[in-house]
N, C-alpha and C positions, 0 to 999 in steps of 0.2 A: 598362473599361469593353466591354461588349458591342453592338456592332454588328451589324444585320444588311448580309448583301452587297447589298441594296438601297440601303439608306442608306451604305453604303462606296462603292458606283459613284454616287450621289446627289452625293455630297463629290467625287469625285475627278472628276467632266462638271463641278460648278460652280466647281473650282480651275483646270481646265483652262479653259473661257469667262475667267475672268479675266486668265489668262498669256497668252490670245490676243488678247484687249482691251489690253491693255498695250502700250503702243508701242517700250514701251524691251526689250519678250522676242521674240524671234526662234528659231522651234521651226526644229531642225533634225533632225526629224524629224517624221512624220504627227502628227496630233492625237491620232488611235488610241493609237497609240506610248506619248504623253507622257500620255495619261489613265491607261493602263493602268500606268504605274510610277508616278501618284501614287497612284492604288487600293494599290499594294505598299508604297510607304511609308506610307501611313494602316495598314494590316496591320499594317506591323513596331510602328510607334509603338504603336497597343491593344495587342499584345502583349505589350509593353512594360513598359506601364501596368498591365496583368493582372497580371505576373507582381510586377510591384512592389507593387501592392495586397495581394496571398496572402504578402510575405512582409511587409509588414505586421501583416498582420492577425495571422500567427503570434508574431510578437513578440509581440502584445498578449495572444497564447493560452497564451504560455508563463510568466505571469507566475502566481506562489505564488498570489494568490488571485486571482478569476475577479473582471472589468472587464467591467459589463453593455457593448453596445455600443449605440450614443448618447447615454450619459451622457458628461459632460462633460467626466471624466478621460478615458474612450474618443477621445474625440474630438481630444483634445489628445496623448496617447498615438500615435494613427495619425497623424498629422500633423507629430510630430518624427520617429517612424519611417518614413514616407511620405518623405517630404522626406531622410533617412539614406541610403534607399536611390536615390533619382530622384541623391545625390549620387557613389554610390559606383560609377554606370554612367555619370556622367558627361554626364547630360542636364541 
């Protein structure tokens, strides 16, 4: 899933704010440093997700016969291949 830079920043702000409000969490760095790290983690996760999506799609496209995207068969194969790639990456 592609998110704009602004949306990623917004999510990072929301996560940082939620952490700051949690009494069990104590920041050892300033709030902006935490927000930037959250943003970095989000970007890494989104990049992994995009890679997994591409690999699952490639496997479907490599089938001997054409499987139309949006069909029930395509959806089943996509979930299967997507989950296989997630397991390979240990996510």
